[in-house]
PDB file of N, CA, C and O in Angstrom, chain B, residues numbered from 101:
ATOM      1  N   MET B 101      11.236   5.148 -55.182  1.00  0.00           N
ATOM      2  CA  MET B 101      10.910   5.355 -53.782  1.00  0.00           C
ATOM      3  C   MET B 101      11.687   4.370 -52.916  1.00  0.00           C
ATOM      4  O   MET B 101      11.822   3.197 -53.264  1.00  0.00           O
ATOM      5  N   SER B 102      12.187   4.849 -51.804  1.00  0.00           N
ATOM      6  CA  SER B 102      12.959   3.974 -50.921  1.00  0.00           C
ATOM      7  C   SER B 102      12.020   3.090 -50.104  1.00  0.00           C
ATOM      8  O   SER B 102      10.813   3.321 -50.030  1.00  0.00           O
ATOM      9  N   LYS B 103      12.614   2.085 -49.503  1.00  0.00           N
ATOM     10  CA  LYS B 103      11.805   1.144 -48.706  1.00  0.00           C
ATOM     11  C   LYS B 103      11.163   1.829 -47.506  1.00  0.00           C
ATOM     12  O   LYS B 103      10.047   1.482 -47.118  1.00  0.00           O
ATOM     13  N   LYS B 104      11.868   2.811 -46.907  1.00  0.00           N
ATOM     14  CA  LYS B 104      11.343   3.497 -45.727  1.00  0.00           C
ATOM     15  C   LYS B 104      10.121   4.328 -46.056  1.00  0.00           C
ATOM     16  O   LYS B 104       9.214   4.461 -45.235  1.00  0.00           O
ATOM     17  N   ASN B 105      10.094   4.886 -47.248  1.00  0.00           N
ATOM     18  CA  ASN B 105       8.990   5.771 -47.604  1.00  0.00           C
ATOM     19  C   ASN B 105       7.864   5.059 -48.332  1.00  0.00           C
ATOM     20  O   ASN B 105       6.972   5.708 -48.877  1.00  0.00           O
ATOM     21  N   ASN B 106       7.892   3.759 -48.348  1.00  0.00           N
ATOM     22  CA  ASN B 106       6.850   2.998 -49.009  1.00  0.00           C
ATOM     23  C   ASN B 106       5.515   3.269 -48.306  1.00  0.00           C
ATOM     24  O   ASN B 106       5.410   3.114 -47.089  1.00  0.00           O
ATOM     25  N   LEU B 107       4.503   3.671 -49.070  1.00  0.00           N
ATOM     26  CA  LEU B 107       3.213   4.100 -48.514  1.00  0.00           C
ATOM     27  C   LEU B 107       2.541   2.979 -47.724  1.00  0.00           C
ATOM     28  O   LEU B 107       2.044   3.207 -46.622  1.00  0.00           O
ATOM     29  N   THR B 108       2.526   1.775 -48.284  1.00  0.00           N
ATOM     30  CA  THR B 108       1.848   0.681 -47.571  1.00  0.00           C
ATOM     31  C   THR B 108       2.562   0.335 -46.266  1.00  0.00           C
ATOM     32  O   THR B 108       1.923   0.023 -45.261  1.00  0.00           O
ATOM     33  N   LYS B 109       3.899   0.395 -46.295  1.00  0.00           N
ATOM     34  CA  LYS B 109       4.649   0.123 -45.065  1.00  0.00           C
ATOM     35  C   LYS B 109       4.344   1.165 -44.003  1.00  0.00           C
ATOM     36  O   LYS B 109       4.127   0.822 -42.841  1.00  0.00           O
ATOM     37  N   ARG B 110       4.327   2.421 -44.384  1.00  0.00           N
ATOM     38  CA  ARG B 110       4.027   3.493 -43.427  1.00  0.00           C
ATOM     39  C   ARG B 110       2.625   3.344 -42.869  1.00  0.00           C
ATOM     40  O   ARG B 110       2.390   3.552 -41.679  1.00  0.00           O
ATOM     41  N   LYS B 111       1.689   2.979 -43.749  1.00  0.00           N
ATOM     42  CA  LYS B 111       0.300   2.811 -43.327  1.00  0.00           C
ATOM     43  C   LYS B 111       0.188   1.684 -42.295  1.00  0.00           C
ATOM     44  O   LYS B 111      -0.439   1.835 -41.246  1.00  0.00           O
ATOM     45  N   LYS B 112       0.814   0.553 -42.625  1.00  0.00           N
ATOM     46  CA  LYS B 112       0.766  -0.589 -41.705  1.00  0.00           C
ATOM     47  C   LYS B 112       1.430  -0.247 -40.366  1.00  0.00           C
ATOM     48  O   LYS B 112       0.926  -0.610 -39.304  1.00  0.00           O
ATOM     49  N   GLN B 113       2.560   0.452 -40.432  1.00  0.00           N
ATOM     50  CA  GLN B 113       3.272   0.829 -39.212  1.00  0.00           C
ATOM     51  C   GLN B 113       2.420   1.768 -38.362  1.00  0.00           C
ATOM     52  O   GLN B 113       2.383   1.645 -37.138  1.00  0.00           O
ATOM     53  N   HIS B 114       1.744   2.698 -39.012  1.00  0.00           N
ATOM     54  CA  HIS B 114       0.882   3.635 -38.305  1.00  0.00           C
ATOM     55  C   HIS B 114      -0.260   2.900 -37.615  1.00  0.00           C
ATOM     56  O   HIS B 114      -0.568   3.176 -36.455  1.00  0.00           O
ATOM     57  N   GLU B 115      -0.894   1.959 -38.329  1.00  0.00           N
ATOM     58  CA  GLU B 115      -1.993   1.183 -37.747  1.00  0.00           C
ATOM     59  C   GLU B 115      -1.489   0.352 -36.562  1.00  0.00           C
ATOM     60  O   GLU B 115      -2.166   0.237 -35.541  1.00  0.00           O
ATOM     61  N   TYR B 116      -0.305  -0.219 -36.711  1.00  0.00           N
ATOM     62  CA  TYR B 116       0.286  -1.016 -35.646  1.00  0.00           C
ATOM     63  C   TYR B 116       0.532  -0.149 -34.410  1.00  0.00           C
ATOM     64  O   TYR B 116       0.230  -0.553 -33.287  1.00  0.00           O
ATOM     65  N   ASN B 117       1.078   1.037 -34.629  1.00  0.00           N
ATOM     66  CA  ASN B 117       1.340   1.950 -33.508  1.00  0.00           C
ATOM     67  C   ASN B 117       0.045   2.346 -32.810  1.00  0.00           C
ATOM     68  O   ASN B 117      -0.007   2.391 -31.581  1.00  0.00           O
ATOM     69  N   LEU B 118      -1.001   2.636 -33.585  1.00  0.00           N
ATOM     70  CA  LEU B 118      -2.292   2.982 -32.986  1.00  0.00           C
ATOM     71  C   LEU B 118      -2.838   1.831 -32.165  1.00  0.00           C
ATOM     72  O   LEU B 118      -3.365   2.029 -31.070  1.00  0.00           O
ATOM     73  N   GLN B 119      -2.708   0.622 -32.705  1.00  0.00           N
ATOM     74  CA  GLN B 119      -3.203  -0.561 -31.997  1.00  0.00           C
ATOM     75  C   GLN B 119      -2.446  -0.759 -30.688  1.00  0.00           C
ATOM     76  O   GLN B 119      -3.053  -1.047 -29.657  1.00  0.00           O
ATOM     77  N   LYS B 120      -1.129  -0.607 -30.724  1.00  0.00           N
ATOM     78  CA  LYS B 120      -0.321  -0.754 -29.516  1.00  0.00           C
ATOM     79  C   LYS B 120      -0.704   0.280 -28.458  1.00  0.00           C
ATOM     80  O   LYS B 120      -0.836  -0.046 -27.278  1.00  0.00           O
ATOM     81  N   GLU B 121      -0.879   1.534 -28.893  1.00  0.00           N
ATOM     82  CA  GLU B 121      -1.261   2.590 -27.962  1.00  0.00           C
ATOM     83  C   GLU B 121      -2.596   2.278 -27.305  1.00  0.00           C
ATOM     84  O   GLU B 121      -2.778   2.491 -26.106  1.00  0.00           O
ATOM     85  N   LYS B 122      -3.533   1.768 -28.109  1.00  0.00           N
ATOM     86  CA  LYS B 122      -4.853   1.433 -27.579  1.00  0.00           C
ATOM     87  C   LYS B 122      -4.753   0.292 -26.560  1.00  0.00           C
ATOM     88  O   LYS B 122      -5.414   0.328 -25.522  1.00  0.00           O
ATOM     89  N   GLU B 123      -3.934  -0.713 -26.853  1.00  0.00           N
ATOM     90  CA  GLU B 123      -3.755  -1.829 -25.926  1.00  0.00           C
ATOM     91  C   GLU B 123      -3.152  -1.347 -24.608  1.00  0.00           C
ATOM     92  O   GLU B 123      -3.585  -1.754 -23.531  1.00  0.00           O
ATOM     93  N   ILE B 124      -2.159  -0.485 -24.706  1.00  0.00           N
ATOM     94  CA  ILE B 124      -1.509   0.045 -23.501  1.00  0.00           C
ATOM     95  C   ILE B 124      -2.509   0.837 -22.673  1.00  0.00           C
ATOM     96  O   ILE B 124      -2.544   0.728 -21.448  1.00  0.00           O
ATOM     97  N   GLN B 125      -3.324   1.638 -23.360  1.00  0.00           N
ATOM     98  CA  GLN B 125      -4.330   2.445 -22.657  1.00  0.00           C
ATOM     99  C   GLN B 125      -5.361   1.548 -21.980  1.00  0.00           C
ATOM    100  O   GLN B 125      -5.755   1.804 -20.843  1.00  0.00           O
ATOM    101  N   ASP B 126      -5.801   0.495 -22.676  1.00  0.00           N
ATOM    102  CA  ASP B 126      -6.759  -0.438 -22.084  1.00  0.00           C
ATOM    103  C   ASP B 126      -6.173  -1.129 -20.855  1.00  0.00           C
ATOM    104  O   ASP B 126      -6.863  -1.312 -19.851  1.00  0.00           O
ATOM    105  N   LYS B 127      -4.895  -1.512 -20.939  1.00  0.00           N
ATOM    106  CA  LYS B 127      -4.245  -2.148 -19.793  1.00  0.00           C
ATOM    107  C   LYS B 127      -4.226  -1.219 -18.593  1.00  0.00           C
ATOM    108  O   LYS B 127      -4.503  -1.636 -17.468  1.00  0.00           O
ATOM    109  N   LYS B 128      -3.897   0.053 -18.841  1.00  0.00           N
ATOM    110  CA  LYS B 128      -3.853   1.027 -17.747  1.00  0.00           C
ATOM    111  C   LYS B 128      -5.223   1.187 -17.107  1.00  0.00           C
ATOM    112  O   LYS B 128      -5.343   1.234 -15.882  1.00  0.00           O
ATOM    113  N   ILE B 129      -6.260   1.272 -17.944  1.00  0.00           N
ATOM    114  CA  ILE B 129      -7.621   1.439 -17.428  1.00  0.00           C
ATOM    115  C   ILE B 129      -8.015   0.230 -16.579  1.00  0.00           C
ATOM    116  O   ILE B 129      -8.582   0.386 -15.497  1.00  0.00           O
ATOM    117  N   LYS B 130      -7.713  -0.977 -17.071  1.00  0.00           N
ATOM    118  CA  LYS B 130      -8.049  -2.181 -16.313  1.00  0.00           C
ATOM    119  C   LYS B 130      -7.316  -2.214 -14.980  1.00  0.00           C
ATOM    120  O   LYS B 130      -7.885  -2.586 -13.954  1.00  0.00           O
ATOM    121  N   LYS B 131      -6.046  -1.822 -15.008  1.00  0.00           N
ATOM    122  CA  LYS B 131      -5.248  -1.829 -13.787  1.00  0.00           C
ATOM    123  C   LYS B 131      -5.808  -0.837 -12.769  1.00  0.00           C
ATOM    124  O   LYS B 131      -5.906  -1.151 -11.583  1.00  0.00           O
ATOM    125  N   LEU B 132      -6.177   0.364 -13.235  1.00  0.00           N
ATOM    126  CA  LEU B 132      -6.736   1.370 -12.332  1.00  0.00           C
ATOM    127  C   LEU B 132      -8.053   0.897 -11.735  1.00  0.00           C
ATOM    128  O   LEU B 132      -8.308   1.088 -10.546  1.00  0.00           O
ATOM    129  N   GLN B 133      -8.886   0.281 -12.561  1.00  0.00           N
ATOM    130  CA  GLN B 133     -10.174  -0.198 -12.052  1.00  0.00           C
ATOM    131  C   GLN B 133      -9.973  -1.328 -11.047  1.00  0.00           C
ATOM    132  O   GLN B 133     -10.693  -1.415 -10.052  1.00  0.00           O
ATOM    133  N   ALA B 134      -8.993  -2.192 -11.308  1.00  0.00           N
ATOM    134  CA  ALA B 134      -8.709  -3.271 -10.359  1.00  0.00           C
ATOM    135  C   ALA B 134      -8.257  -2.685  -9.028  1.00  0.00           C
ATOM    136  O   ALA B 134      -8.660  -3.169  -7.970  1.00  0.00           O
ATOM    137  N   ASN B 135      -7.425  -1.648  -9.070  1.00  0.00           N
ATOM    138  CA  ASN B 135      -6.977  -1.012  -7.838  1.00  0.00           C
ATOM    139  C   ASN B 135      -8.140  -0.336  -7.122  1.00  0.00           C
ATOM    140  O   ASN B 135      -8.222  -0.383  -5.895  1.00  0.00           O
ATOM    141  N   LYS B 136      -9.036   0.289  -7.872  1.00  0.00           N
ATOM    142  CA  LYS B 136     -10.199   0.934  -7.255  1.00  0.00           C
ATOM    143  C   LYS B 136     -11.071  -0.100  -6.563  1.00  0.00           C
ATOM    144  O   LYS B 136     -11.546   0.126  -5.450  1.00  0.00           O
ATOM    145  N   ASN B 137     -11.283  -1.239  -7.223  1.00  0.00           N
ATOM    146  CA  ASN B 137     -12.111  -2.286  -6.638  1.00  0.00           C
ATOM    147  C   ASN B 137     -11.462  -2.864  -5.384  1.00  0.00           C
ATOM    148  O   ASN B 137     -12.159  -3.232  -4.439  1.00  0.00           O
ATOM    149  N   LYS B 138     -10.144  -2.946  -5.371  1.00  0.00           N
ATOM    150  CA  LYS B 138      -9.441  -3.439  -4.190  1.00  0.00           C
ATOM    151  C   LYS B 138      -9.607  -2.486  -3.026  1.00  0.00           C
ATOM    152  O   LYS B 138      -9.737  -2.906  -1.876  1.00  0.00           O
ATOM    153  N   MET B 139      -9.603  -1.188  -3.336  1.00  0.00           N
ATOM    154  CA  MET B 139      -9.624  -0.180  -2.282  1.00  0.00           C
ATOM    155  C   MET B 139     -11.019   0.009  -1.688  1.00  0.00           C
ATOM    156  O   MET B 139     -11.147   0.582  -0.606  1.00  0.00           O
ATOM    157  N   LYS B 140     -12.060  -0.456  -2.364  1.00  0.00           N
ATOM    158  CA  LYS B 140     -13.410  -0.295  -1.839  1.00  0.00           C
ATOM    159  C   LYS B 140     -13.585  -1.149  -0.592  1.00  0.00           C
ATOM    160  O   LYS B 140     -13.130  -2.292  -0.539  1.00  0.00           O
ATOM    161  N   VAL B 141     -14.244  -0.589   0.401  1.00  0.00           N
ATOM    162  CA  VAL B 141     -14.493  -1.306   1.645  1.00  0.00           C
ATOM    163  C   VAL B 141     -15.991  -1.422   1.833  1.00  0.00           C
ATOM    164  O   VAL B 141     -16.718  -0.429   1.789  1.00  0.00           O
ATOM    165  N   ASP B 142     -16.435  -2.635   2.039  1.00  0.00           N
ATOM    166  CA  ASP B 142     -17.850  -2.851   2.260  1.00  0.00           C
ATOM    167  C   ASP B 142     -18.122  -2.699   3.748  1.00  0.00           C
ATOM    168  O   ASP B 142     -17.823  -3.598   4.534  1.00  0.00           O
ATOM    169  N   GLY B 143     -18.679  -1.581   4.130  1.00  0.00           N
ATOM    170  CA  GLY B 143     -18.914  -1.311   5.545  1.00  0.00           C
ATOM    171  C   GLY B 143     -20.354  -1.527   5.950  1.00  0.00           C
ATOM    172  O   GLY B 143     -20.772  -1.029   6.995  1.00  0.00           O
ATOM    173  N   SER B 144     -21.128  -2.252   5.159  1.00  0.00           N
ATOM    174  CA  SER B 144     -22.551  -2.414   5.449  1.00  0.00           C
ATOM    175  C   SER B 144     -22.791  -3.209   6.734  1.00  0.00           C
ATOM    176  O   SER B 144     -23.726  -2.905   7.475  1.00  0.00           O
ATOM    177  N   GLY B 145     -21.972  -4.214   7.008  1.00  0.00           N
ATOM    178  CA  GLY B 145     -22.192  -5.056   8.186  1.00  0.00           C
ATOM    179  C   GLY B 145     -21.410  -4.612   9.397  1.00  0.00           C
ATOM    180  O   GLY B 145     -21.524  -5.231  10.454  1.00  0.00           O
ATOM    181  N   LYS B 146     -20.634  -3.582   9.286  1.00  0.00           N
ATOM    182  CA  LYS B 146     -19.752  -3.185  10.376  1.00  0.00           C
ATOM    183  C   LYS B 146     -20.130  -1.836  10.968  1.00  0.00           C
ATOM    184  O   LYS B 146     -19.253  -0.998  11.180  1.00  0.00           O
ATOM    185  N   LYS B 147     -21.380  -1.609  11.234  1.00  0.00           N
ATOM    186  CA  LYS B 147     -21.791  -0.331  11.811  1.00  0.00           C
ATOM    187  C   LYS B 147     -21.679  -0.402  13.320  1.00  0.00           C
ATOM    188  O   LYS B 147     -22.159  -1.346  13.948  1.00  0.00           O
ATOM    189  N   LYS B 148     -21.045   0.597  13.892  1.00  0.00           N
ATOM    190  CA  LYS B 148     -20.876   0.644  15.342  1.00  0.00           C
ATOM    191  C   LYS B 148     -21.991   1.481  15.956  1.00  0.00           C
ATOM    192  O   LYS B 148     -22.477   2.444  15.363  1.00  0.00           O
ATOM    193  N   LYS B 149     -22.369   1.091  17.131  1.00  0.00           N
ATOM    194  CA  LYS B 149     -23.400   1.855  17.842  1.00  0.00           C
ATOM    195  C   LYS B 149     -22.718   2.695  18.910  1.00  0.00           C
ATOM    196  O   LYS B 149     -21.903   2.189  19.681  1.00  0.00           O
ATOM    197  N   GLY B 150     -23.045   3.952  18.952  1.00  0.00           N
ATOM    198  CA  GLY B 150     -22.518   4.825  19.995  1.00  0.00           C
ATOM    199  C   GLY B 150     -21.093   5.263  19.731  1.00  0.00           C
ATOM    200  O   GLY B 150     -20.564   5.096  18.632  1.00  0.00           O
ATOM    201  N   GLY B 151     -20.492   5.821  20.749  1.00  0.00           N
ATOM    202  CA  GLY B 151     -19.140   6.344  20.629  1.00  0.00           C
ATOM    203  C   GLY B 151     -18.105   5.300  20.980  1.00  0.00           C
ATOM    204  O   GLY B 151     -18.365   4.097  20.951  1.00  0.00           O
ATOM    205  N   PHE B 152     -16.944   5.784  21.305  1.00  0.00           N
ATOM    206  CA  PHE B 152     -15.877   4.881  21.690  1.00  0.00           C
ATOM    207  C   PHE B 152     -15.117   5.505  22.849  1.00  0.00           C
ATOM    208  O   PHE B 152     -15.133   6.721  23.036  1.00  0.00           O
ATOM    209  N   SER B 153     -14.456   4.663  23.619  1.00  0.00           N
ATOM    210  CA  SER B 153     -13.729   5.164  24.774  1.00  0.00           C
ATOM    211  C   SER B 153     -12.239   4.930  24.586  1.00  0.00           C
ATOM    212  O   SER B 153     -11.803   3.922  24.030  1.00  0.00           O
ATOM    213  N   VAL B 154     -11.491   5.884  25.064  1.00  0.00           N
ATOM    214  CA  VAL B 154     -10.043   5.773  24.975  1.00  0.00           C
ATOM    215  C   VAL B 154      -9.496   5.825  26.390  1.00  0.00           C
ATOM    216  O   VAL B 154      -9.806   6.745  27.147  1.00  0.00           O
ATOM    217  N   GLY B 155      -8.697   4.858  26.744  1.00  0.00           N
ATOM    218  CA  GLY B 155      -8.134   4.822  28.084  1.00  0.00           C
ATOM    219  C   GLY B 155      -6.656   4.519  28.033  1.00  0.00           C
ATOM    220  O   GLY B 155      -6.140   4.021  27.033  1.00  0.00           O
ATOM    221  N   LYS B 156      -5.979   4.827  29.126  1.00  0.00           N
ATOM    222  CA  LYS B 156      -4.555   4.530  29.187  1.00  0.00           C
ATOM    223  C   LYS B 156      -4.382   3.112  29.705  1.00  0.00           C
ATOM    224  O   LYS B 156      -5.078   2.668  30.619  1.00  0.00           O
ATOM    225  N   LYS B 157      -3.458   2.435  29.109  1.00  0.00           N
ATOM    226  CA  LYS B 157      -3.207   1.055  29.485  1.00  0.00           C
ATOM    227  C   LYS B 157      -1.837   0.981  30.155  1.00  0.00           C
ATOM    228  O   LYS B 157      -0.856   1.517  29.639  1.00  0.00           O
ATOM    229  N   LYS B 158      -1.777   0.319  31.301  1.00  0.00           N
ATOM    230  CA  LYS B 158      -0.504   0.184  31.986  1.00  0.00           C
ATOM    231  C   LYS B 158       0.303  -0.924  31.335  1.00  0.00           C
ATOM    232  O   LYS B 158      -0.221  -1.992  31.016  1.00  0.00           O
ATOM    233  N   LEU B 159       1.565  -0.658  31.146  1.00  0.00           N
ATOM    234  CA  LEU B 159       2.452  -1.662  30.584  1.00  0.00           C
ATOM    235  C   LEU B 159       3.157  -2.397  31.710  1.00  0.00           C
ATOM    236  O   LEU B 159       3.716  -1.782  32.618  1.00  0.00           O
ATOM    237  N   LYS B 160       3.124  -3.694  31.642  1.00  0.00           N
ATOM    238  CA  LYS B 160       3.837  -4.494  32.625  1.00  0.00           C
ATOM    239  C   LYS B 160       5.115  -4.976  31.964  1.00  0.00           C
ATOM    240  O   LYS B 160       5.083  -5.667  30.945  1.00  0.00           O
ATOM    241  N   THR B 161       6.231  -4.605  32.554  1.00  0.00           N
ATOM    242  CA  THR B 161       7.501  -5.035  31.988  1.00  0.00           C
ATOM    243  C   THR B 161       8.172  -5.984  32.952  1.00  0.00           C
ATOM    244  O   THR B 161       8.108  -5.812  34.169  1.00  0.00           O
ATOM    245  N   LYS B 162       8.804  -6.969  32.400  1.00  0.00           N
ATOM    246  CA  LYS B 162       9.534  -7.922  33.227  1.00  0.00           C
ATOM    247  C   LYS B 162      11.001  -7.537  33.181  1.00  0.00           C
ATOM    248  O   LYS B 162      11.591  -7.395  32.110  1.00  0.00           O
ATOM    249  N   LEU B 163      11.573  -7.371  34.350  1.00  0.00           N
ATOM    250  CA  LEU B 163      12.983  -7.017  34.429  1.00  0.00           C
ATOM    251  C   LEU B 163      13.838  -8.274  34.421  1.00  0.00           C
ATOM    252  O   LEU B 163      13.488  -9.303  34.999  1.00  0.00           O
ATOM    253  N   THR B 164      14.940  -8.154  33.763  1.00  0.00           N
ATOM    254  CA  THR B 164      15.894  -9.263  33.780  1.00  0.00           C
ATOM    255  C   THR B 164      16.601  -9.253  35.134  1.00  0.00           C
ATOM    256  O   THR B 164      16.595  -8.238  35.832  1.00  0.00           O
ATOM    257  N   PRO B 165      17.194 -10.352  35.497  1.00  0.00           N
ATOM    258  CA  PRO B 165      17.889 -10.386  36.799  1.00  0.00           C
ATOM    259  C   PRO B 165      18.974  -9.305  36.923  1.00  0.00           C
ATOM    260  O   PRO B 165      19.161  -8.733  37.997  1.00  0.00           O
ATOM    261  N   ALA B 166      19.680  -9.029  35.834  1.00  0.00           N
ATOM    262  CA  ALA B 166      20.724  -7.997  35.890  1.00  0.00           C
ATOM    263  C   ALA B 166      20.095  -6.630  36.125  1.00  0.00           C
ATOM    264  O   ALA B 166      20.626  -5.823  36.888  1.00  0.00           O
ATOM    265  N   ALA B 167      18.971  -6.366  35.476  1.00  0.00           N
ATOM    266  CA  ALA B 167      18.288  -5.083  35.648  1.00  0.00           C
ATOM    267  C   ALA B 167      17.731  -4.966  37.066  1.00  0.00           C
ATOM    268  O   ALA B 167      17.746  -3.887  37.658  1.00  0.00           O
ATOM    269  N   LYS B 168      17.242  -6.079  37.603  1.00  0.00           N
ATOM    270  CA  LYS B 168      16.735  -6.068  38.976  1.00  0.00           C
ATOM    271  C   LYS B 168      17.852  -5.727  39.953  1.00  0.00           C
ATOM    272  O   LYS B 168      17.654  -4.951  40.888  1.00  0.00           O
ATOM    273  N   ALA B 169      19.017  -6.305  39.733  1.00  0.00           N
ATOM    274  CA  ALA B 169      20.153  -6.052  40.619  1.00  0.00           C
ATOM    275  C   ALA B 169      20.567  -4.586  40.547  1.00  0.00           C
ATOM    276  O   ALA B 169      20.871  -3.968  41.568  1.00  0.00           O
ATOM    277  N   LYS B 170      20.575  -4.027  39.322  1.00  0.00           N
ATOM    278  CA  LYS B 170      20.937  -2.612  39.169  1.00  0.00           C
ATOM    279  C   LYS B 170      19.920  -1.722  39.880  1.00  0.00           C
ATOM    280  O   LYS B 170      20.283  -0.751  40.544  1.00  0.00           O
ATOM    281  N   ALA B 171      18.652  -2.067  39.731  1.00  0.00           N
ATOM    282  CA  ALA B 171      17.601  -1.276  40.375  1.00  0.00           C
ATOM    283  C   ALA B 171      17.731  -1.344  41.887  1.00  0.00           C
ATOM    284  O   ALA B 171      17.589  -0.332  42.575  1.00  0.00           O
ATOM    285  N   ALA B 172      18.001  -2.535  42.404  1.00  0.00           N
ATOM    286  CA  ALA B 172      18.157  -2.705  43.851  1.00  0.00           C
ATOM    287  C   ALA B 172      19.361  -1.919  44.350  1.00  0.00           C
ATOM    288  O   ALA B 172      19.313  -1.307  45.417  1.00  0.00           O
ATOM    289  N   GLN B 173      20.435  -1.939  43.579  1.00  0.00           N
ATOM    290  CA  GLN B 173      21.644  -1.203  43.970  1.00  0.00           C
ATOM    291  C   GLN B 173      21.374   0.296  43.980  1.00  0.00           C
ATOM    292  O   GLN B 173      21.824   1.011  44.875  1.00  0.00           O
ATOM    293  N   ALA B 174      20.632   0.767  42.974  1.00  0.00           N
ATOM    294  CA  ALA B 174      20.300   2.188  42.910  1.00  0.00           C
ATOM    295  C   ALA B 174      19.421   2.583  44.091  1.00  0.00           C
ATOM    296  O   ALA B 174      19.579   3.672  44.643  1.00  0.00           O
ATOM    297  N   MET B 175      18.498   1.709  44.482  1.00  0.00           N
ATOM    298  CA  MET B 175      17.627   1.996  45.615  1.00  0.00           C
ATOM    299  C   MET B 175      18.446   2.053  46.910  1.00  0.00           C
ATOM    300  O   MET B 175      18.177   2.880  47.781  1.00  0.00           O
ATOM    301  N   ASP B 176      19.435   1.179  47.032  1.00  0.00           N
ATOM    302  CA  ASP B 176      20.284   1.180  48.230  1.00  0.00           C
ATOM    303  C   ASP B 176      21.082   2.465  48.318  1.00  0.00           C
ATOM    304  O   ASP B 176      21.277   3.003  49.408  1.00  0.00           O
ATOM    305  N   LEU B 177      21.541   2.955  47.194  1.00  0.00           N
ATOM    306  CA  LEU B 177      22.315   4.194  47.183  1.00  0.00           C
ATOM    307  C   LEU B 177      21.475   5.377  47.599  1.00  0.00           C
ATOM    308  O   LEU B 177      21.973   6.292  48.255  1.00  0.00           O
ATOM    309  N   ASP B 178      20.206   5.376  47.228  1.00  0.00           N
ATOM    310  CA  ASP B 178      19.309   6.497  47.578  1.00  0.00           C
ATOM    311  C   ASP B 178      19.048   6.520  49.081  1.00  0.00           C
ATOM    312  O   ASP B 178      18.955   7.597  49.669  1.00  0.00           O
ATOM    313  N   ASN B 179      18.929   5.367  49.705  1.00  0.00           N
ATOM    314  CA  ASN B 179      18.594   5.311  51.130  1.00  0.00           C
ATOM    315  C   ASN B 179      19.769   5.533  51.955  1.00  0.00           C
ATOM    316  O   ASN B 179      19.673   5.520  53.183  1.00  0.00           O
TER     317      ASN B 179
END
């Protein structure tokens, strides 16, 4: 019998492969559970009362001096 077909070697290799597969599967399960636990949100203390309002907010922009000059020039052209 050749070394590759040795029964005890094949048996040990098979057991090793099964063990590795089980370890990999356990790692995946642990990783998934860790991700699930991360994604959970504890909303017990954050209950809102009533509805909510949505309004438009005005944006205030500051013009640079060059932009101010261009705007003033454009206004002069219109008049």
